[in-house]
C-alpha positions in Angstrom: 66.7 105.7 149.7 69.8 104.1 151.4 73.2 105.2 149.6 73.1 101.4 148.2 69.9 102.3 146.6 70.4 105.9 145.4 74.1 104.8 144.2 72.3 102.3 141.3 69.8 105.0 140.4 72.4 107.8 139.9 74.1 105.0 137.5 71.2 104.1 135.6 70.7 107.6 134.9 73.9 107.8 133.7 73.6 104.9 131.6 70.6 106.2 129.9 72.6 109.6 129.5 75.0 108.4 127.5 72.5 106.4 125.3 70.9 109.5 124.3 74.2 111.3 124.0 75.5 108.4 122.1 71.6 108.2 119.6 72.1 112.6 119.3 76.0 111.9 118.5 75.0 109.5 115.2 71.6 111.6 113.6 74.4 114.8 114.3 76.6 112.8 111.7 74.0 111.9 110.0 72.4 115.5 109.5 76.1 116.6 108.2 77.3 114.1 106.1 78.6 115.1 102.9 75.7 114.0 100.4 75.6 110.8 98.3 73.3 111.0 95.7 71.3 108.1 95.3 71.2 108.3 91.5 74.5 108.8 89.6 75.4 111.0 87.7 77.5 110.6 84.4 78.2 113.9 81.7 80.2 115.0 79.4 80.6 118.6 79.1 81.4 120.3 76.0 82.0 124.2 75.4 84.9 126.1 73.9 87.3 127.5 76.1 85.9 130.3 78.3 82.4 129.1 78.3 82.1 129.1 81.8 83.6 124.8 81.8 86.5 125.9 84.5 83.7 127.8 87.2 80.7 124.8 86.4 82.3 121.6 86.4 83.8 121.5 90.7 79.9 123.0 91.3 78.3 119.5 89.3 81.6 117.6 91.4 80.9 119.2 94.5 76.9 119.1 94.4 76.4 115.3 93.3 79.3 114.0 94.8 80.7 112.6 91.2 84.9 113.3 89.7 85.7 115.9 87.8 87.6 114.6 85.0 89.5 117.0 83.0 91.9 115.3 80.7 94.2 117.8 80.3 94.5 117.5 83.7 94.9 114.1 83.8 97.8 113.7 81.2 99.8 116.2 82.9 99.3 114.3 86.3 99.9 110.8 84.7 102.9 111.8 83.0 104.3 113.2 86.6 103.1 110.4 87.8 105.0 108.1 85.9 102.3 105.9 85.6 102.9 103.5 82.5 99.9 105.6 80.3 102.1 108.3 81.4 105.7 107.1 80.3 103.2 105.7 76.9 102.0 109.4 76.7 105.2 111.2 77.4 106.9 109.3 74.6 104.2 110.4 71.9 104.2 114.0 72.7 108.3 114.3 72.9 108.2 112.8 69.6 105.5 115.6 68.7 102.9 113.0 67.9 98.9 113.2 69.5 98.7 110.8 72.7 95.8 108.4 71.2 92.2 107.7 71.9 93.3 104.5 73.1 95.4 106.2 76.3 93.0 108.6 76.3 90.4 106.5 77.1 92.4 104.1 79.3 93.4 107.1 81.6 89.9 107.5 81.8 88.4 103.9 82.6 91.8 103.7 85.1 90.0 107.2 87.2 86.9 105.3 87.0 88.1 102.5 88.8 90.5 103.6 91.1 89.4 107.2 91.8 86.7 106.5 95.1 85.2 109.9 94.1 84.1 108.7 90.8 81.8 105.7 92.5 79.0 108.1 92.2 79.9 109.3 88.6 81.7 111.9 87.0 82.1 115.0 84.4 83.7 115.0 82.1 85.4 118.2 80.6 87.7 118.1 77.1 86.9 115.0 76.3 85.8 113.6 73.5 87.1 116.0 70.9 86.0 113.8 67.8 83.6 111.1 66.9 86.0 108.3 67.3 87.1 109.1 70.7 83.1 109.3 71.7 82.9 105.7 70.3 85.6 104.8 72.2 84.6 106.0 75.4 81.3 104.5 74.3 82.9 101.0 74.2 84.5 101.8 77.4 81.5 102.4 79.4 80.1 99.3 78.3 82.6 97.5 78.7 81.3 98.6 82.8 78.2 98.2 82.3 77.5 101.9 82.0 76.4 104.5 80.0 76.2 108.9 79.7 73.2 110.3 81.2 73.5 113.8 79.1 76.2 115.8 77.0 75.6 119.7 77.5 76.9 122.0 75.5 77.6 125.9 76.9 77.1 127.4 73.9 78.1 131.4 73.7 79.4 133.2 70.4 82.7 133.7 69.7 83.4 137.2 70.5 82.0 137.2 73.7 83.8 134.5 74.4 87.3 136.6 73.1 86.1 139.7 75.5 86.0 137.2 78.6 89.2 135.4 77.9 91.6 138.3 76.7 91.3 139.4 80.3 91.3 136.3 81.9 94.2 136.0 85.3 95.4 132.7 86.5 97.1 131.3 89.6 98.7 128.4 88.1 99.3 126.2 91.2 95.2 126.1 92.4 93.6 126.2 88.5 92.1 129.9 90.4 90.7 132.0 87.8 89.5 136.0 87.9 89.1 138.3 85.4 90.5 141.7 84.3 87.1 143.3 84.2 84.4 140.4 85.2 86.3 138.9 87.7 89.2 141.2 89.2 91.2 139.6 92.3 91.1 141.5 95.4 95.0 142.9 95.1 95.8 143.7 91.5 97.8 140.5 89.6 98.0 137.9 92.9 96.1 135.4 94.2 93.0 136.0 96.8 94.0 133.1 98.9 97.6 132.7 98.3 98.9 136.1 97.4 100.7 134.2 95.0 101.1 136.4 91.5 98.7 135.9 88.7 99.7 135.0 84.7 98.3 134.8 81.1 98.2 132.0 79.7 100.2 132.5 76.5 97.5 131.4 74.5 94.9 133.9 75.8 95.0 136.4 73.0 93.1 137.1 70.4 95.3 135.7 67.4 95.9 132.2 69.3 91.9 132.3 70.3 90.7 132.4 67.3 92.4 129.7 65.9 91.7 127.7 69.0 87.8 128.7 68.4 88.1 127.7 64.7 89.7 124.3 65.6 87.1 123.5 68.2 84.2 124.7 65.9 85.6 122.2 63.2 86.2 119.6 65.8 83.0 120.0 67.4 80.2 120.0 65.3 80.7 116.2 64.5 80.7 115.1 68.7 77.2 117.5 69.1 75.5 115.4 66.3 76.4 112.8 67.5 74.9 112.6 70.9 71.9 114.4 69.4 71.6 111.1 67.4 71.6 109.6 70.9 68.9 112.1 72.4 71.8 113.0 74.9 72.6 116.8 73.7 71.1 119.7 76.1 72.3 123.0 74.5 72.9 125.8 77.5 73.0 129.6 76.8 76.8 130.7 78.5 76.7 133.9 77.9 74.1 134.1 81.2 75.7 134.6 84.1 77.1 131.7 85.7 74.1 131.5 88.8 72.0 131.2 85.7 73.7 128.9 84.3 74.1 126.6 87.1 70.2 126.8 87.4 69.8 125.0 83.8 72.9 122.6 84.5 70.7 121.8 87.7 67.4 121.0 85.8 69.2 118.8 83.3 70.6 116.6 85.8 67.2 116.4 87.5 65.6 115.8 84.4 67.5 112.3 83.6 65.7 109.6 83.8 
């Protein structure tokens, strides 16, 4: 074989190898690309403080590629960023008032329109707390030609919640939670990841908690009835271990139409 023929042969071999490498790279990228479900998921997680919303909502977010909208966090973020809604909300809170339903629904709408993580849907946590809020949320979703798929209630007895919550420890900057008895940090009193000190929320004492539970039950009853009538309500026993609760949540989402 002449030198020039050999050179051409080797060049064609390299070209074939490069094409094969490129095809394999595409395949590999597809295999490790984040999951993007074909179906969208729009759900609400209802549950008293300590029922496990903080454990399950991030899992729903990660597994179903949706955004986690915790209204308390959203409100703080908007106030910190001094957005139009945030400035309005701060004025009301500084005056000792409650932020209006319209502002809260406006914040959710803002996230759905501008947060790319919401393109596949959302898990809403901490809202709605009243029937008028639920109606306003429905109206806003309808204007976007969207609707809820499910409303999941984490059901648990108050006494069990009290024992869960009074031992709860929180890492303020990340929101990571621990429990003195059920899920202690590796080193007492400090966060496993950063080594920073953990705190106990001031409203995580028994008396304050009983008051919060009383308010929760009085508010939530009518909201649950509202969604029951729409056929969206799914109760889940939150006294079970978090992996069992998660399996039951997945079944609810898998069975959606």
